[in-house]
N, C-alpha and C positions, 0 to 999 in steps of 0.2 A: 490489439485489442482496442479497435475503435470507438473513440469517445469515451474513452477509459472515464474521465473526470463527469460524464454524464451520468455513465452506470454507478461510479460511484454516489453522486448525489441522490439518486433512488434508491438507497439500502434504508430500510424502515425495519428489518426485522431477522430475526436468525438466519432464516431461511431465504429471504436475499442476501446476506451475507455469505451463507454456505454456496450459494450460486455464483457470487464474485470470485471464492476461491477456487470453486472446480474451476471458472472460466480462465483465472491467472496459473493454474499448475495446467490446464491445456496452452493455454499461451506459453508456459514453456518449454512443453515437449514439441511446440510447431515452429517457435521462433526463439530460442535460446541463443543463438546470433544476436540479439536486440538486448540481450540482459546485462547491462556492467557486471553483475555480480551473481558468478552461476554458482560456486559450494557454498553451503550451507552459512559456513562461519561467517564468509564475508559479505552475505545477505544480510542475516543479523547484524553486524556491525554498522551495515549502510542503514539500518533500519532506529539504531541506536544514535546513530549522529545525523540522522532528519530529525529525531525527536528532539536532540537538544538544541538543533539548528532553529529549527521552527517554533519550537517554543519560547525562544529568544527573540522570534522575527516581530516588528512591530504588525505585522500582516497576522499573525496567530489568529486564527479563529476556533480555536480547539480549548473546552474546557476539560484540561485534564487531569482533573479530581475526579469526573466522570465519562471516560470517552465511549461512545456509543460504536455500535458497529461498522458507521461511515468512517468514524476514523480508524478502526482496527481497520479496514480496506486499504485507506490512504497510508498507513505503516506499512502494510504490507506490499502495494506496489510500490512506494518508496525505496524498499530496499531492492528490486529491480532496478532501479535507472539513478538512484541517487551515489555521487562519488564522494 
């Protein structure tokens, strides 16, 4: 997924988020060797770990009480790469 961070920052609506989900799914099918967490359980655990770690980070820029579609996209993407 080229320029993933730019794609995430452009998400403004449900349709943008759905487009991102479709691209993420396609990325898994075409580039599964680049994914740290292939089984669903590991993917979900990585998302949870990233949320815990990032929400405590000084650079945290997310309002965890009202996440938006960009935040959901970040969480799903981090499930791909977070160890």
